[in-house]
C-alpha positions, 0 to 999 in steps of 0.5 A: 192299487193297494200297498205302501209307497215312498220316494220323491212322489208317491203315486202319479197319474198324468195326461197332457197335450202340449203345442199340438191339437186334441184333448187330454184324457182323464187321470184317475187314481184309487189307492189304499195304503200309506204314503211317505213322499219327499214331494207330493203324495198323490197327483192326478193331473190332466193338462192342455197347454198352448192349444185350444183342446180340453183337459179331462177329469182329475180324480183321486180316491184314497184310503191312506195316511200320507206324509209329504214334504210338499202336497198331500193330494193334488187333483188338477185339470187345467187347459187353455180350452175347457177344464174337466172336473177335479175330485178328491175323496179320501179317508186317513190322516195327512201331514204336509205343507199343503194338505189337499189341492183340487183345481179346475182351471181354464186359462183362456176362454173355456169353461172350468168344471166342478171342484169337489173335496170330501175329506175324512181324517185329520190334517196337519198342514202349513199354508193350506189345509184344503184348497178347492177352486174352479177358475176361468182366467179368460173373458169368456167362460163359466166357472164350476161349482165348488164343494168341500166336506171336511170331517176331522180336525185341521191344524194349519199355519196358514189358511184352513179351508179355501173354496172358490169359484172365480170367473173373469168374464162369465158366471161363477158357480155356487160354493158349499163348505161343510166342516165337522171338526175343530180347525186351527189356522194362523190366518183364516179358518174357512174362506168361501167365495163365488166371484164373477166379473163382467156382467155375469152372475155369481153363485150362492155360498153356504158354509156350515161349521159344527166344530170349534175354530181358532184363527188369527185373522178371521174365523169364517169369511163367506162372500158372493160378488158380481159387478155392473149388471150381474147378480150376486148370490145368497150367502148363508153361514151356520156356526154351532161351535166356538169361534175365536177370530183375531180380527173377525168372527164371521164375515158374510157379504153379497155385493155388487160393484160398478155401475148397473142394475145387478142385485145383491143376494140375501144374507143369513147368519146363524150362530149358537156357539161362542164367538170372540173377536178382537174387532167384529164378532159378526159382520153381515152385509148385502150391498149394491153400488148402483141402481140394483136391489140389496138383499134382506139380512138376517142374523140369529144368535143364541150364544155369546158374542164378544168383540172389542169394536162391534159385536154384530154389524148388519146392513142392507145398503143400496147407494142408488137402488133399493135396500132390503130389510134387516132382522137381528134376533138374540135368543140367548147368551150375552152379546157384548161390544166394546164400542157397539153392541148391535149396529144397523147400517142401512136397511129399509126396515130394521128389527132387533129382538132381544129374548128374555134369556139374552143380554146385550151390552156395550160400554159405548152404544148398545144399539145403533141404527145409522140409516133406515127405520128401526124397531127394537123389541126388548124382552131381555136385558139391554145395558148401554146407550141407544142411538136410533138415528132420524128414521121412524124408530121404536124402542119397545121395552116389554114386560120383564125387559130391563133397559139400563142406559150407560 
């Protein structure tokens, strides 16, 4: 469809089944033009309620500038059985309280499918810029993969990008977010999570941000969580832009709650931009609450990190089971924490490497190792006190390195 649209709703395609039997068909829209809507710009919806049928795919493809008083684009497949895919691929600018919503929702015991958003253009929004979710509310059923690719600038009064795969009893899917552009949000810039309850597995979570992020609460939150005997996935965050977080810059976690043998995934955080946070610059954690194994944790920093509390916290912890190894590498820039510079909290074997072009400093404790064995290799500059705990610890101040206790 080509042309311009204005009115209460721009364009709607919907199929549904209520109080009967059978499945709902797919809903698909392809549109080129401009939209000015009092409510929602584009809606593609397939729904099944009060019956065990399945809903179809909901797909929106658009090349359009959209102004809407509610939602710019909504693609939703929802069912009391299994839900179909929700896909949005669009080019153009959007101005709306909610920019893009793509959701596959299984309300009872069916499976939810993949939710995918590919957005090219600028978004000026309120509560959400992009929200993509695959959710299962019942005790049986798996949630699908969630993928968001955003190219362009996003300015919002709430959440920037939210991508979640969530299952109440079954497995949760993997989550991938790629943001290319600058992002301003009054709450969190990017939130990505794979969350599985029961004894099922959560998927891997990957976030890549190549623009600047300015957020009141946190710049990037990425997490994979499972409970009891389920396994949590690996979490990878790559940040190449400047990041300002009101509370945290980057929070990356993989963890297991409850009692069981579930394993937590590995954590990998890489940052080459500048991070400023009021509390914690980078928090990287792999945690198991019982007898499972926590994953290895790796943090690589080539830029500046400044935080009032701790600049970098890195931990692999198992309350009963086995902890992984923790590696922190400072390859350039200045890492400055008001209370802690780099803090290890758990880990079987912890390694901190400060390169010749890197500086680590704190008015409190520059390096803290609360549990585990720690090796510090300093080729650069360390300013502040060092507290390494009761493990088998080494501080190697190599040729050319400067260590200046506080």
